KEPA-622309 format. One record per atom (N, C-alpha, C): x negated, y negated, z negated. Coordinates in steps of 0.1 Angstrom, whole numbers, plus 2048, in hexadecimal, padded with zeros to 3 digits. Each point is the difference from the previous one (the first is absolute). Layout:
// KEPA-622309
XYZ
...
//
This chain:
// KEPA-622309
8A160883B
8097FF7F6
8047F67FF
8107FC7FD
8037F1800
8017FE7F2
8087F37FF
8027FA7F3
8078087F6
7FC7FE7F2
8088097F6
8097F87F9
80D8037FA
8097FC7FE
7FD8007EC
8027F17FC
7FC8037F2
8118017FB
7FF8077F4
80C8057FB
8087F37F8
8097FF802
80B7F27F6
7FD8007F4
7FE80A7FA
8018037F2
7F17FC7F8
7F97FE80D
7EF7FA7FA
8037F77F7
7F57FC7F4
8047F47FB
7F67F5808
8097F6803
7FC7F780B
7F67F77F7
7FB7FE7F4
7F77FA7FA
7F4806805
7FE80C801
7F0806802
80280B80B
8087FB809
80080580E
7F3806807
7F77F67FF
7F37FE807
7FB80D7F8
8018027F3
7F380B7FA
80780D804
80A803808
80380B802
801805811
7FB7F6808
7FD80780D
7F28087FD
80280680D
7F5809804
7F37F580A
7F6805800
7F47F8807
80280480E
7FF7F3806
7FF80180E
80A805809
80F7FC7FB
80B805808
8097F47FC
8097FC80D
8067F4800
8108027FA
8037FD7F6
80F8047F9
80B7F1801
8097FF807
8097F47FE
8037FC7F3
8037F57FB
7FF7FA7F3
8108007FF
8098037F7
80F7FF7FE
7FE7F47FA
80B7F6806
8037F27FF
80D7FB7FA
8007F87F3
80B8017FC
8067F3807
80D7FE801
8097F7801
7FE7FC814
8027F4806
7FC7FC80D
7F5803804
80380180F
7ED803804
8037F0809
7F47FC804
8017F580B
80480780F
7FC7F6808
80780480E
7F4805806
80380F808
7F7804808
7F97F8809
7F2801802
7F97F9809
7F2808803
7F97F9808
7F2802807
7FA7F3800
7F07FF7FF
7FA7F4808
7FF7F87F4
8058047F5
8017F37F4
7EF8027FA
7FD7F97F7
7F67FB7F9
8028047F0
7F68087FA
8038067F4
7F37FD7F6
8007FE7F2
7F68017FA
8038017F1
7F78087F8
8028037F0
7FB7EF7FA
8087FC7F7
7FC7F97F6
8088007F4
7FA7F87F7
8097FE7F2
7FE80C7F9
7F8807803
7FB8107FB
80F80A800
7FF805809
80880A802
80D7FD807
8007F680A
80B7FB806
7FB80080C
80A80380B
7FB80080D
80B7F6807
7F97F7809
80B7F4804
800804810
80A7FC809
7FF80480C
80C7F2806
7F87FE80D
8037F3806
80580280B
80B7FC805
80480180C
80180B806
7FA7FF812
80280A805
80A80580C
804807807
80A80380E
80A80A7FB
80D7FE806
80A80B800
8087FC80D
7FE809808
8097FF80A
7FF7F5809
7F47FC804
7FC7F1805
8057F57FA
8027FF7F2
8017F67F9
7F77FE7F6
7F67F37FF
7FB7FF7F6
8067FD7F0
7F88047F3
8048027F8
7FA7F37F5
8087F77F5
7F97F77FE
7FD8017EC
80580C7FE
8018027F2
7F48087F9
8017FE7F2
7F48047F8
8058087F9
7FA8117FC
8058097F8
7F78027F9
7FF8077F2
7F98017FA
8058107F7
7F5808803
80480F7F9
7FD8017F3
8008027F2
7FC8027F5
7FB80F7FF
7F38057FD
7FC80D800
8028077F0
8037F77F6
8078057F2
80B8007FF
80B7F8805
80E805801
80680380D
7F9806809
80580280F
80A7FB803
8027F3800
8087F4806
7FE7F9808
80A7FB80B
7FB7F6809
8067F47F9
7F87F4805
8097F3800
7FA7F7808
80B7F4801
7FC7F580D
7F97F87F9
7F67F8808
7FA7F67F9
8087F2805
8037F77F9
8087F4807
7F17F67FF
7FF7FB80C
7F47F7800
8067F07FF
7F47FB7FA
8067EE7FE
7F37FC809
8077F480A
7F77FB809
7F67F87F9
7F1800808
7F47F97FB
7FA7FA80A
7F87F6803
7F77FD80D
7F38097FE
7F97FF7F5
7F58087FF
7FF8017F0
7F88097FE
7FC8047F1
7F87F67F7
7FB7F7806
7F67F87FA
80B7EC7FE
80780080A
8097F2801
80D8037F9
80780C803
80D8047F7
80D7F3805
7FD7FA80C
80D7F8806
807808802
80D7FC7FE
809808804
8047FE812
80380A805
804802811
80C800801
8037F6809
80E801804
80880880D
7F780A804
80380A809
80B80A7F9
808802806
80A80A7FA
7FE80D7FE
7F5804807
7FB811803
7F77FF7F8
7FD8057F4
7F48047F8
7F5805808
80580C800
7F380B809
80780380D
7FF7FA80B
80380780C
80280F803
80B802807
7FE80E804
7F580680A
7F78097F9
7F6804807
7FA80C800
7F880580D
80180D801
7EE803804
7FD8087FF
7F3804802
7F17F87FC
8057FB7EF
7F67FB7FE
7FA8037F2
7F87F97FA
7F58087F6
8017F97F5
8018097F4
8007FB7F2
7F08037FA
7FE7F67F8
7F48047F9
8007F87F0
7FB8087F6
8037FC7F4
7F17F77FA
8017F47FF
7F97F67FD
7FE7FA7EE
7FC8007F9
8017FD7F5
80E8067FA
8087F67FA
80C7FE7FD
80C80180C
7FD7FD80C
80580080C
80480C809
8077FC809
7FE80980B
8007FA80D
7FA801808
7FD7F980A
80680880E
8087F8807
80680680E
7FB7FA80C
7FB806808
7F97F980A
80580580D
8047F980C
80380280E
80E805800
80280A80B
80E8087FE
8057FC80E
80A806806
8097FC80B
8107F77F8
8037F4803
80C8007FA
8067F580C
80C7F77FB
8067F780A
7F97F37FD
7F87FE7F8
7FA7F57FC
7F57FD80B
8007F7807
7F47FB809
7F77FB7F8
7F1805803
7F47FB7F9
7F380580C
7F97F6804
7F3804808
7F98067F9
7FD8007F5
7F48027F8
8068097F2
7F78097F9
80580A7F8
8037F67F3
80A8047F9
8077FA7F3
7FF8087F6
7FC7FA7F2
7F98087F8
80B7FC7F4
80880A7FC
80E7FE7F5
7F98077F5
8077FB7F3
7FE8047F4
80D8047F8
7FE8097F6
80B8057F5
7F87FF7F7
8067FA7F7
7FE8007F1
80B80B7F9
7F780F7FA
80B8067FC
8047FC7F3
7F87F77FA
8097FF7F0
8097F2804
7FC7F9808
80A7F17FE
80780280F
801809805
80980280F
7FD7F680A
7F47F77FB
8027F780B
7F980580B
8077F980D
7F980380E
7FC7F6807
7F480080A
8017F480A
7F5801808
7FA7F9808
7F87FC808
7F07FC7FA
7F980A801
7F27F87FC
7F77F780A
7FB7F57FF
7FB7F7809
7F2806802
7FD80380C
7F0802806
7F97F880C
7F48017FD
7F87F8808
7F880C809
7F57FA808
7FB80580B
80880580D
7F7808807
80780480D
8078107FA
80F7FD7FD
80980F7FF
80280680D
80380A7FE
80280980B
80D7FF805
80380780A
80F7FC807
8098077FB
80D7FD7FE
80A8057FB
800812808
8018097F5
7FF80C807
80980D7F4
80180A806
80780A7F6
7F980E805
80180B7F7
7F980A7FE
7EE800804
7FE7F77F3
7F07FF801
7FE8077F3
7F58007FD
7FB8047F2
7F67F07FA
8088037F0
7F77F77F8
7F880B7F6
7F57FB7FD
7F680A7F9
7FD7F37F5
7FD8027F3
7FC7FA7F6
7F2803800
7F87F67FE
7F2803801
7F97F87F3
7FF8047F2
7FC7F17FA
8077F97FF
7FF7F2801
80A7F8802
8047F8810
7FE809807
8057FE80D
80880A806
8087FA809
80880E808
7FC7FD80F
7FF80D804
7FB80580C
80E7FF808
8017FD80A
80E80180B
7F680580D
80880C805
7FE80680B
80B80380A
7FE7FE80C
80880580B
80F7FA7FF
80A809805
80D7FA7FF
8097FE80D
8087FD802
8067FC80C
8097EF7FC
7FE7F880B
8037F17FD
80F801804
8067F1801
80E802804
80380180E
7F57FF80B
80480780C
7FE80A805
7FE80D7F6
7FE809800
7F0805807
7F67F57FC
7F2804802
7F98057F6
7F780B802
7F680B7F4
7F87F7802
7FB7FF7F2
7F47FC7FB
7F580A7F9
7F57FA7FF
7F38067FA
7F77F97F7
8047EF800
7F67F87FB
8028057EF
7F87FA7FC
7FB7FC7EF
8047F37FB
8067FF7F4
8007F47F8
7FD8037F3
7FF7F67FA
7FD8007F1
8067F67F8
8078027F7
8047F37F5
7FD8007F3
7F57F77FD
7FF7FF7F3
8077FE7F5
8088087F8
8097FC7FB
7FD7F47F2
7F37FF7FD
7FC7F77F6
8017F3807
7FB7FB80A
8067F380A
808801807
80780B806
80E800809
7FB7FB80E
7F2809803
7F97F880D
80080B80A
8087FF80F
7FC80B809
7F17FE804
7FE80B804
7F2801809
80380B80A
7F97FC80B
80180A80B
7F280A7FF
80080B802
7F38087FA
7FC80480F
7F57FE806
7FA80280A
7FB8107FD
80080980D
7FD8107FA
7F480180C
7F880A7FF
7F980880A
80280D804
7FC800809
800813806
810800807
80480C801
80F803807
80B8017F5
80A7F7802
8097FE7F3
80A80E806
8078037F3
80E80680A
80A7FD809
804808806
80A7FA80B
80A7FA7F5
8077F7809
80A7F67FC
80A80B7FA
8077FC7F2
80C80B7FE
8077F67F4
80C8097FE
8067FC7F3
80780D7FC
8068007F2
80580A7F9
7F48097FA
7F27F97FF
7F98097FB
7FD7FF7F2
7F58097FA
8007FB7F2
7F17FC7FF
7FB7F97F3
7F27FD7FA
7F98037F4
7F87FD7FF
7FB8057F3
7F17FA7FB
7FC7FC7F6
7F37FD7FB
7F880A7FA
7F4803802
7F58097F9
7F67F97FA
7FF8007F5
7F37FB7FA
8007F2801
80B7FC800
7FF7ED807
7FB7FB808
7FA80B807
7FA7FA80D
80780880F
80680A7FF
80280680E
80E8017FE
8047F780D
810804802
80080B80A
80D8067FE
80180B807
8107FD80A
7FF806809
80D7FF808
80280C807
80E8057FE
80280D806
80E7FF806
80580780C
808805807
8097EF801
80A801804
8037F8808
80A80080E
8047F5805
805805812
7FC7F3806
8007FF80C
8047FB809
80D7FF807
8057F680A
80A803804
807810808
7F3807800
80380C809
7F780C7FB
7F47FE7F8
7F88087F7
8018017F3
80180D7FA
7FE8017F0
7F2805800
7FB7FA7F3
7F48027FE
7FB8087F4
7F78097FD
7FC8057F5
7EE8007FF
7FB7F2803
7F27FC7FF
7FE7FD7F3
7F27FF7FD
7FC7F77F4
7F87F5802
8017F57FD
7F37F8803
7FC7FB7EF
7F57F8802
7FB7FB7F5
7F87F5803
8057F37F8
7F67F3804
7FC7FC7F0
7F37FF801
7F57FD7F6
8027F37FD
8087FC7F5
7FD7F17FE
7F87F87FF
7F38057FE
7F47FF7FE
7FB7F880B
7FF80980C
7FB7FF80A
8077FC80A
80D8027FF
80C7FD807
7FF80780E
7FA80D7FE
7FE80B80A
80B80B800
80780380B
80C809805
7F7810801
8058097FC
7F980D804
80D80A7FC
7FF80980B
80A80F7FE
7F68087FA
8048057F5
7F580D7FD
807809802
7F980B7FF
80780E803
8078057F3
80A807802
8078047F4
80080F7FF
8038047F5
8008117FB
80E8027FC
80380F7FD
80E8047FA
80780480B
80E7FE7F9
809803809
8027FB80D
80880180C
8037FC809
80F7F77FE
7FC7F2801
80B7F97FE
80A7F880D
8098037FF
8087FD80C
8027ED800
8037FE80E
8007F0801
8117FB7F7
7FF7F77FD
8097F97F5
8017F2805
80D7F87FC
8007F3800
80D8017F2
8017F07FC
8088037F6
7FD8077F1
7F68057FE
7FF8077F4
7F97F57F4
7FF8077F4
7FC7F67F7
7F48087F7
7F97F57FA
7F18067FC
7FD7FA7EF
7FC8057FA
7FD7FA7F3
7F28057FD
7F67FB7F9
7F48057FA
7FF8017F1
7F98087FB
8028067F4
7F08027FE
7F37FB7FA
7F4800801
7F980380F
7F880B800
80080580F
80780580C
80D8047FA
80A807807
80D7F7804
801801810
8097F9802
80D806808
8098017F7
80C807803
8097FB80A
80280A80C
80C7F980D
80C8067FE
80A7FB804
80F8057FE
8057FE80C
80780A806
80E7FB80A
7F87F880E
8097FF809
7FD7FE80A
80480680B
7FF7FB80D
80280980C
7FD7FB80C
807808809
7FE7F9811
80C7FC805
80C7FB7FD
80C7FF801
80880C805
7F880A7FF
80980F803
8028087F4
7F28047FB
7FE8057F2
7F87F97F7
8078047F5
7FA7FA7F1
7F58077FC
7F77FB7F9
7F38077FC
8008067F5
80980A7FC
7FF8057F2
7F68057F5
7F07FF803
7FA8017F6
7F97F37FA
7FE8037F4
7FB7F67F8
7F17FF802
7FA7F7804
7F0803804
7F87F97F3
7F38057FF
7F87FB7F8
7F07FC807
7FB7F6801
7F67FC804
7F58007F7
7F68067FB
7F57FE7F8
7F67F7804
8007F37FD
7FA7F6809
7F17FF7FF
7FD8077F8
7F08057F9
7FB80880F
80780B7FF
7FC80D80A
8077FC80E
8087FD802
8087FA80E
80380D801
8088087FA
80980A801
80F8037FA
80480180E
8128007FC
80180F7FF
80D7FE7F5
80580C7FC
80F7FD7FD
80A80D800
80D800802
8048007EF
8067FA7FA
8028027F1
80F804800
80C800808
80A8037FF
80780180A
80C807806
8057FE80B
8108037FC
80A7FA806
8137FE7FE
80480680F
809801801
80880380A
8007F980C
80180180D
7FF7F280B
8097F67FB
80E8037FC
8097F67FF
8017FE7F4
7F78017F9
7FC7FC7F3
8037EF7FF
8047F77F6
7FE7F2800
7F07FE7FC
7F78077FB
7F17FF800
7FB80280E
80880580B
7F880280B
8077F480A
8007F47FA
8097F6807
7F67F2802
8017F880C
7FB7F5801
8047F27F8
7F87F9800
8057F57F7
8038007F0
7F980C7FC
8018037F1
7F77F87FA
8027FF7EF
7F27FA7FA
7FE8077F5
7F17FF7FF
7F980A7F3
7F87F77F7
8037FF7F4
7F97FB7F8
7FC8097F5
7F67FE7F4
7F98057F6
8057FA7F6
8058097F6
8037F87F6
7F980E7F1
7FC7F77F5
7F98057F1
8098027F9
80280C7FC
80C8027F4
7FA8087F6
7FD7FB7F4
7FB8087F7
7F3808802
7F57F3806
7F6806807
80080780A
809805809
7FF808808
8037F8810
7FC80580A
8037FA80A
80D806808
8077F8807
809808805
8047F980D
80580680B
7FF7F880E
814802802
8057F3802
80D7FC801
8027FB810
809808806
80A7FC810
8087FD7FF
8037F6809
80F7FB800
8037FA80E
80C806804
8057FB80E
7FD809809
8007FA80E
7FD80680C
80A80180A
7FD80480D
80A805806
7FD80D80B
80780A7FF
7F880D807
812805806
8057F8808
80B805804
80D7FB7F7
7FB7FB7F4
80A7F77F7
7F97F77F8
8067F57F8
7F97F77FB
7FF80A7EF
7F87FB7FC
7FF8097F0
7FA7F57F7
8068027F4
8027F87F3
7FE8077F7
7FA80C7FF
7FB80A7F7
7EF7FC7F8
7FF8017F4
7F58007F8
7F780E800
7F3805804
7F980A7FC
7F37FE7F8
8008077FA
7F37FE7F7
7F880D800
7F0802803
7FB8077FC
7F57FE7F5
7FE80C7FA
7F58017F6
7F0800803
7F77FD800
7F87FD805
7F680D7F8
7F9806807
7F48087F6
7F17F9802
7FE7FD7F3
7F27F87FF
7F780C809
7FB7F2805
7F280780C
7F67FB7F9
7F3805805
7F27FD7FB
7FA7F280A
7FB7F87FC
7FC7F7808
7F2800804
7F97FE80A
7F47FE808
7FB7F4801
7F2801805
7FB7F3804
8067FE80A
8037F0806
8047FE80C
7F57FD80E
805806808
7F780080D
8017F5808
7F87FE802
7FA7F280A
80480580F
8087F6804
805801810
7F87F8809
7F380A807
7F97F7807
7FC80980D
7FE7F880C
7FA80880A
7F3807801
7FD808805
7F1807801
7F57F97FF
7FF7F4806
7FA7F7802
7FD7F87F4
80B7F87FB
7FF7FD7F5
7FC8077F4
8078107FF
7FB8077F6
7EC803801
7FE7FF80B
7F2800803
7F67F67FB
8057F2805
7FC7F57FC
7FD7FF7F0
80E8027F9
7FF8017F0
7F68097FD
80080F805
7F780A7FB
7F17F9800
7FD7FA80A
7F17FA803
7FE7F87F3
80C7F5802
7FC7F57F5
7FB8077F3
80B8087FC
7FC8087F0
7F4809802
7FE80580C
7F58077FD
7F27F7800
7FF7F8806
7F57F7803
7FC7FB7F1
80D7F77F8
8007FA7F4
7F68087F6
80880F7FE
7FC80A7F6
7EE803805
7FF80380D
7F1801803
7F97F77FB
8037F4803
7F57F27FC
8028027F1
8097FE7F9
8007FF7F2
7F980B7FA
7FF80E804
7FA8087FC
7EF7FC803
7FB7FD809
7F47FE806
7F97F57F9
80A7F77F5
7F97F67F8
7FF8047F4
80480C7FC
7FC8067F4
7F2803800
7F77F97F4
7F58027FC
7F980B7F2
80380C802
7FF8077F8
7F28047FA
7F47FB805
7F38027FB
8007F97F2
8057F4801
8007F47F3
8088047F6
808809801
8088057F5
7F88037F1
8037FC7F7
7F78057F5
80380C7F6
7FD809801
80380D7FB
7FA8017F2
7FB7F87FA
7F98037F3
80A7FC7F6
8028077F4
80B7FC7F7
7FA8067F4
8037F67F1
7FB8057F6
80880B7F8
80F7FE807
80A80B7FB
80080C809
80880C7F9
80380F806
8037FD80B
80080C80C
80780280B
7F77F880E
7F47FF7FC
7F87F9808
7FD80980D
7FF80D7FF
7FE80980E
810802803
8078017FB
80F7FF807
8037F5807
7FE7F37FA
8027F4809
7FC80280C
7F08057FD
7F680280D
80680980B
8068087FB
80480A809
80F7FD807
80C7F87F5
8087FB804
7FF7F780E
7F77F67FF
7FA7F680A
7FB804809
7FA80F803
7FB808808
808804808
8088037FC
80E809807
8087F5806
8037F17F9
8077F8805
7F87FC80D
7F17FD804
7F97FE805
80480C80B
7FD80A7FE
80580B80D
80F800802
8067FD7FD
810800806
8017F1808
7F97F57FC
8027F6807
7F780180E
7F88087FC
7F780280D
80880A80C
80680A7FA
80B80B806
8087F7806
8077FA7FB
80D7F2800
7FA7F8810
7F27FD7FD
7FB7F8809
80080780D
7FF80D800
7FD80A80D
80C7FD807
80C8067F4
80A800806
8087F3807
7FD7F87F8
8037F0804
7F77FD80F
7F6804800
7FB80080D
80480980D
8018097FB
80980B80B
80D7F8802
8087FD7F6
80D7FC807
7FB7F580A
7FA7F77FA
7FE7F3809
7FA80280F
7F880B7FF
7FD80580E
80C803809
8088087F8
80D808805
8087F3807
8027F57F6
8077F5803
7FD7FC80B
7F37FA801
7FB7F7807
80080E811
7FE80B800
80480580A
80D803806
8088007F5
8117FC804
8027F4807
7FA7F47F8
8027F780A
7F97FE80D
7F58047FF
7F8802811
80A807807
80980A7FD
80980B808
80C7F8804
8067F57F3
8097FA802
7FC7F280F
7F67FE7FC
7FE7F4809
7FD805810
7FC80A7FF
7FE80980F
810802803
8068037FA
810805802
8087F3805
7FB7F37F7
8037F6804
7FC7FB80C
7F2801805
7FD7FD809
80B80780E
7FF80C801
80580C809
80F7FA800
8037FB7F3
8117FB804
8007F3808
7F57F97FE
8027F3809
7FC7FF80C
7F580B801
802804811
80A804808
8078077F9
80D809806
80A7F5802
8007F47F5
8097F9802
7FE7F780A
7F27FC7FE
7FC7FB812
80780680B
7FB80B800
80480A80F
8108007FF
8078037F6
80D800801
8037F2803
7FE7F57FF
8027F3804
7FD7FA811
7F3807801
8007FE80E
808809807
8078097FE
80980A806
80B7F8800
8037FC7F3
80E7F97FF
8007F3809
7F37FA804
8007F1808
800807811
7FC80E801
80180380E
810805805
8048067F3
811807801
8087F1804
7FC7F57F8
80A7F7800
7FC7F780F
7F47FF804
8027FE80F
80580780A
80180E7FF
807809809
80B7FB7FE
8077FD7F4
80E7FF7F9
8057F280F
7F97F57FA
8007F6808
8057FF810
7F280A802
801805810
80C806801
8078087FD
80A809800
80D7F87FF
8027F97F6
8047F8802
8057F580D
7F57F9802
8007F780E
80980B808
7FC80C804
80080780C
80F804800
8078027F4
80C8047FE
8087EF803
7FC7F57FC
8067F6805
80380080F
7F4801808
80080380C
80880880A
80180A7F6
80680B803
8157FB803
7FF7FC7F3
80D7FB7FC
8047F780A
7F87F4802
8027F580B
80380980E
7FA80D804
80380280D
80B80A802
8038037F4
80E809800
80A7F6802
8017F67FB
80B7F37FF
80080180F
7F67FB809
7FD7F980E
80680C807
7FE80F7FF
80580A803
80F804801
8047FB7F3
8107FE7FB
8077F7808
7F97F5802
8067F680C
802805809
7F4803809
7FE80480D
80D810804
8008077F1
80B80A805
80F7FA803
8007F37F2
80E7FA801
8047FA80F
7F37FC805
8047F9810
80380A80B
7F780E7FD
804809807
80E805802
8058007F6
80E8057FA
8087F4809
7FD7F47FF
8077F8807
800801811
7F4802803
7FF803810
80980B807
7FF8097F6
806810803
80D7FD803
8087F67F5
80D800800
8037F680C
7F87F8805
7FF7F880A
80280880F
7F680C800
80080880E
80B80B7FF
8048017F6
80F8097FD
80D7F6806
7FD7F47FF
80A7FA803
8017FE80E
7F67FE807
7FC7FD80E
80580C808
7F980C7F8
80580A80A
80D806801
8077FC7F4
8127FF7FD
8037F880C
7FE7F1802
8027F9809
7FD80380E
7F3808804
7FD80780C
80C808804
80380B7F8
807808800
80E7FE803
8067F47FE
80B7F9801
8037FC80D
7F37F9804
7FF7F880E
80280880A
7F780C801
7FE80A806
80F809803
8078037F5
80E806805
80B7F2807
7FD7F47FC
8057FA806
7FF7FF80F
7F3800805
7F980080C
80780B808
80080E7F9
805810808
80F7F8803
8087FB7F3
80D7FD804
8047F880D
7F77F6800
8067F580C
7FC80980C
7F7806803
7FA80480C
80B80B805
8068097F5
809809803
80C7FA804
8067F47FC
80A7F9803
7FF7FA80E
7F37FA805
7FE7FC80D
7FF80B80B
7FD80C7FD
80580B805
80D805806
8077FE7F7
80D806802
8077F3805
7FE7F5801
8077F7805
7FD7FF812
7EF802803
80380080E
80680C807
80180B7FA
80480B806
80F7FF805
8087F97F6
80C7FC808
8047F780B
7F67F5800
8027F680E
7FA80880B
7F680C7FC
7FF80580F
80980A803
80A8087F9
80D805800
80A7F7807
8017F37FE
80A7F7804
7FC7FB80F
7F27FD801
7FB7FD80E
80380F80A
7FE8057FC
7FF80E809
80E805801
//
């Protein structure tokens, strides 16, 4: 099912309340529209206004900032004033307030919009952080300290508390990245985050989200030859990467998609693989790790584009998804909206490896068991002058019996966990043994490969010598042919001379006789 048209006679003041749930609808716009584009940055601020900065069109970077008012359904251009940074307020003499940029990120922080990274003609070795003040229209560069990440585009920026987490991207030399940096927005200090376990493959044009202020999720993206549909999770407390199993609908590989989280649901829109766009709007329930398709459009629909943006806006207490821009055979500048049906929230799920989960269960069970063993029920005073003496004693007896049963259950759980830990330890030993054997086999193969290489070098040297000998034989053969021709010529001359002498002797004998 494709996007549905809104009738022009609808009241623009309350268009949002007339939309059906979970369906994309193009919003009618009054007046001029901004230039069609993709790979721009977008964010919602000022209560019901969409800010769009930069982007790319036909290989050209764009420097403008456009604002869409959800109430008036009208676009306007934001005229920026140059400032050095938000704190100092010094005038900047640079002629270009906001450089033309593409593949960057925008995040709302306080009353400012922060723009990070991206590709532009302005040369910089490290990532630049700029700001836009929607109220004063001031714009400038924010000074940062620490070890800043290299300049890049196609990265992800995720707000976690008062920190921004940056992952992946592509630098100016087209090198793909998979490192993690953090920017403390209180002190504007960069930090490099050292992670454990296997990180996602280097990539760009992916999406990222945060769940429970602890788990950073990375989905999709691409390298220079491969498109991904994998999901990776970084625990920001232990700094360990994991790749959990997901359930639900099959998700196709994609890059250039956009995502936004509302509660425990992560909405993914658009993307593609440079051949086909992704027409479905996906929802990942981050507590259950289950994918589902919320809506679908036609393959050439603007919502099945790469490089589009998706934000969420709260209007009259209801949440709406808003999509803009993108490229799918042509550049797009339409605004689409989806009225989200309210969904139930559930407890967040902890993303852990089996070993980590077993260890956590062991600690919990051991703590509960130790706590229950310390209870001294015989010392309880059951005598009371008031009424309800027997009932109180019975209640305590029931509680004691319940605790004993719980203790048994915990003991069984603890036994199971210890058994699981033992099984995992055996599996680890088995894997280590297999690894050792494979290492020996690898060394053996490497030795054989070195020997074969040496043999190849010797054979190549012998072949070169034989080629030289063949060249020499060809030269000798040519000389032999020449000598044969000279010999044949000489023999013919000898026969001719002999014939002439015989003829001359006969004449003289005839004269003498």
